[in-house]
C-alpha positions in Angstrom: 24.1 12.5 3.9 24.4 8.7 2.8 21.2 7.9 4.6 19.4 10.8 2.7 20.7 9.8 -0.6 19.7 6.1 0.1 16.3 7.7 0.8 16.0 9.5 -2.3 17.2 6.5 -4.4 14.5 4.4 -2.8 11.8 7.1 -3.6 13.1 7.3 -7.4 13.6 3.5 -7.4 16.8 4.3 -9.5 17.3 0.7 -10.7 13.8 0.6 -12.5 14.2 4.0 -13.6 17.6 3.1 -15.3 16.0 0.1 -16.9 13.8 3.0 -18.8 16.8 4.7 -20.0 18.1 1.4 -21.1 14.8 0.6 -23.0 15.1 4.0 -25.0 18.6 2.7 -26.3 17.5 -0.8 -26.8 14.6 0.9 -29.2 17.1 2.8 -31.0 19.7 -0.1 -31.4 16.7 -2.5 -32.6 16.3 -0.1 -35.6 20.0 0.9 -36.5 22.1 -1.7 -34.8 25.4 0.0 -34.2 25.2 2.6 -37.0 24.5 5.3 -34.4 25.8 8.9 -35.5 27.0 11.6 -32.9 23.9 13.5 -33.4 21.7 10.4 -32.9 23.6 9.4 -30.0 22.7 12.9 -28.3 19.1 12.5 -29.2 18.9 8.7 -27.9 20.7 10.0 -24.4 18.3 13.1 -24.2 15.3 10.8 -24.6 16.7 8.1 -22.2 17.2 10.9 -19.6 13.9 12.2 -20.2 12.2 8.7 -19.5 14.6 8.1 -16.3 13.5 11.4 -14.9 10.0 10.9 -15.7 10.2 7.6 -14.0 11.8 9.2 -11.2 8.9 11.8 -10.7 6.1 9.1 -11.3 7.8 6.8 -8.8 7.7 9.6 -6.4 4.0 10.4 -7.1 3.3 6.7 -6.7 4.8 6.8 -3.1 3.0 9.8 -2.3 -0.6 8.5 -3.3 0.2 5.3 -1.9 1.6 6.3 1.6 -1.4 4.7 3.5 -1.4 1.1 1.7 2.6 1.2 1.8 2.3 1.4 5.9 0.9 -2.1 5.5 2.7 -3.5 2.2 5.8 -1.7 2.3 6.6 0.0 5.9 10.3 0.2 4.8 9.6 2.6 1.9 10.8 6.3 2.4 7.6 8.1 3.4 5.9 5.7 5.7 9.4 4.9 7.4 9.9 8.7 7.9 13.1 8.9 5.9 11.6 11.5 3.9 8.8 14.0 4.5 5.7 14.4 2.1 7.0 17.9 1.3 10.6 16.6 0.3 9.0 13.8 -1.9 6.6 16.4 -3.6 9.5 18.5 -4.3 11.6 15.9 -5.9 8.6 14.6 -8.0 8.4 18.1 -9.4 12.0 18.7 -10.1 12.1 15.4 -11.9 9.4 16.1 -14.1 10.6 19.5 -15.1 14.1 17.7 -16.0 12.0 15.3 -17.9 10.4 17.8 -20.0 13.6 19.7 -20.5 15.7 16.6 -21.9 12.7 16.0 -24.2 12.8 19.2 -25.8 16.4 19.0 -26.3 16.1 15.8 -28.0 13.3 16.7 -30.2 15.0 19.9 -30.9 18.0 17.8 -32.0 16.0 15.4 -33.9 14.9 18.2 -36.2 15.7 21.7 -36.9 12.6 22.9 -35.5 10.5 21.5 -32.6 7.4 21.7 -34.8 8.5 19.3 -37.3 7.0 15.9 -37.8 9.6 13.7 -36.3 9.4 15.8 -33.1 5.7 15.3 -33.0 6.0 11.7 -33.1 8.4 11.8 -30.1 6.3 14.1 -28.2 3.1 12.3 -29.1 4.4 9.1 -27.5 5.9 10.9 -24.4 2.5 12.2 -23.9 0.7 9.0 -24.3 2.8 7.5 -21.8 2.1 10.1 -19.5 -1.8 9.8 -20.1 -1.4 5.9 -19.6 0.3 6.7 -16.0 -1.7 9.5 -14.9 -4.8 7.3 -15.7 -3.3 4.5 -13.6 -2.8 6.7 -10.5 -5.8 9.0 -10.9 -6.1 12.8 -10.2 -8.0 15.3 -7.9 -9.0 12.5 -5.5 -10.6 10.3 -8.1 -9.5 6.7 -8.3 -7.4 5.6 -11.1 -6.9 2.4 -13.1 -5.0 1.0 -10.4 -8.0 0.4 -8.5 -9.6 -1.3 -11.3 -7.7 -4.5 -11.6 -6.4 -5.7 -15.0 -7.3 -2.3 -16.7 -4.5 -0.8 -14.3 -2.0 -3.5 -14.9 -2.5 -3.2 -18.8 -1.9 0.6 -18.4 1.4 0.1 -16.7 2.4 -2.5 -19.4 1.2 -0.4 -22.2 3.4 2.5 -20.8 6.5 0.3 -20.7 6.1 -0.7 -24.4 6.1 3.0 -25.1 9.4 3.2 -23.7 10.8 1.1 -26.7 8.8 3.0 -29.1 10.0 6.5 -27.7 13.6 5.1 -28.1 12.9 4.0 -31.9 11.6 7.5 -32.4 14.9 9.0 -31.8 16.1 7.4 -35.4 12.6 7.7 -37.1 11.8 4.0 -36.5 8.5 3.5 -34.6 7.0 1.7 -37.5 10.0 -0.9 -37.7 8.5 -4.6 -37.2 11.7 -5.2 -35.0 10.5 -2.3 -32.6 6.9 -3.4 -32.6 7.9 -7.1 -32.0 9.9 -5.6 -29.0 7.4 -3.4 -27.8 4.8 -6.3 -27.8 7.2 -8.4 -25.8 8.0 -5.8 -23.2 4.1 -5.4 -22.7 3.2 -9.0 -22.2 6.3 -9.4 -19.8 5.2 -6.6 -17.7 1.7 -7.4 -17.8 2.2 -10.9 -16.5 4.5 -9.5 -13.7 2.2 -6.8 -12.7 -0.5 -9.3 -12.1 1.8 -11.3 -10.1 2.7 -8.4 -8.0 -1.0 -7.7 -7.3 -1.2 -11.3 -5.8 1.8 -10.4 -3.8 0.3 -7.2 -2.5 -3.3 -8.5 -2.0 -3.4 -8.4 1.8 -2.4 -4.8 1.8 -4.3 -3.5 -1.3 -7.5 -3.1 0.9 -8.8 -0.1 -1.2 -8.3 -1.5 -4.5 -10.4 -4.0 -6.6 -7.3 -6.0 -7.9 -7.7 -9.0 -10.4 -6.9 -11.5 -7.6 -9.5 -10.0 -5.2 -12.0 -9.8 -8.1 -11.4 -13.7 -9.2 -9.5 -15.3 -6.4 -5.7 -15.9 -6.1 -5.8 -19.2 -8.0 -7.6 -17.8 -10.8 -5.6 -14.7 -10.8 -2.4 -16.8 -11.0 -3.9 -19.0 -13.8 -4.3 -15.8 -15.8 -0.9 -14.6 -15.0 0.7 -18.0 -16.4 -1.4 -17.7 -19.6 0.1 -14.2 -20.0 3.5 -15.7 -19.0 3.3 -18.1 -21.8 2.0 -15.3 -24.3 5.4 -13.6 -23.3 7.2 -16.9 -24.2 5.6 -17.0 -27.7 6.4 -13.1 -28.2 10.2 -14.2 -27.8 10.1 -16.7 -30.7 7.4 -15.4 -32.8 9.7 -12.6 -34.5 11.9 -15.7 -35.6 9.2 -17.5 -37.1 7.9 -14.4 -38.9 11.3 -13.9 -40.3 11.5 -10.3 -38.6 14.8 -11.4 -36.7 17.3 -14.3 -38.1 17.7 -17.6 -36.8 20.4 -16.3 -34.2 17.6 -14.5 -32.5 16.0 -17.9 -31.4 19.3 -18.8 -30.2 20.0 -15.7 -28.3 16.6 -15.4 -26.6 16.4 -18.9 -25.4 18.1 -18.5 -22.1 15.2 -15.9 -21.2 12.7 -18.3 -22.3 14.1 -21.1 -20.2 13.8 -18.8 -17.3 10.4 -17.8 -18.0 9.3 -21.5 -17.9 10.5 -21.7 -14.3 7.8 -19.0 -13.3 4.9 -21.9 -13.4 6.4 -23.8 -10.5 6.6 -20.8 -8.3 3.1 -19.9 -8.8 1.9 -23.4 -8.1 4.0 -23.1 -4.9 2.5 -19.8 -4.0 5.9 -18.1 -4.2 4.6 -14.9 -6.0 7.7 -12.7 -5.4 9.9 -15.3 -6.7 7.9 -15.6 -9.8 7.5 -11.9 -10.6 11.5 -11.7 -10.0 11.8 -14.6 -12.7 9.9 -12.6 -15.2 12.0 -9.4 -14.4 15.4 -11.4 -14.9 13.9 -13.2 -18.0 13.1 -9.9 -19.6 16.4 -8.4 -18.9 18.4 -11.4 -20.5 15.8 -11.5 -23.4 16.6 -7.7 -24.0 20.4 -8.5 -24.3 19.6 -11.2 -26.9 17.3 -9.0 -28.7 19.8 -6.4 -28.8 22.6 -8.7 -30.2 20.1 -10.2 -32.8 19.2 -6.6 -34.0 22.8 -5.9 -34.4 23.3 -8.8 -36.3 20.4 -7.8 -38.8 21.7 -4.4 -38.8 
């Protein structure tokens, strides 16, 4: 039983999917601080669960479509290792996506008296854009998606992650708030740098993909990834410079910025996995700083 649960947990990438749920909460907190009503709490929770379930389904779909390359890159994954069958993964994917839609409807209905009202349309629109980006990344009906086209695929994934924050903000009608936009840009740049480095890490197994390191070479890809990492660093402190956040913001995100600066040495040494893990850790720590900063502003 425990082995089966572990296999589904790996299929869904539960840790990363929970991060999506947290991102929704962050988007809402950045707008309202701690001034969240019970009704808004229900909406935020519903939206967060919608994102988490969607990520469950998308991660399962990703494993289904990547089963051949995972035999080389990640043979320990549930499908190539035989811990789950293709049919089991497909059923899990469908169930997760149905739950995602259900939670979206619950949250949007709670947000307004009618799901046809403007605020519900904003939430549904963001959700649909994120789906479009991820479907474009994976491809459909046997057609190659953006993941086979290098930087375009990396950008689609990063943009979808940025949508997570906007989706959370839509729960409190705050998608145009400068604080939210700042956070979304930060998430996009962090994610784009990390996706590029992950492509370098997986290059040997990605024989059917025209990823950036395959197109321009590993060294050039690392240089581009470092340039985007620097842009992510700037995005941490630019909101303070533009007076979107108070001076406390610069102090609170500094630990994340310091971690981000360690990425260069890892890239130079060819330690790509360590580099992308540093970016992930930096984003997590920076998010905490942004939350506290937003609560101070609120």
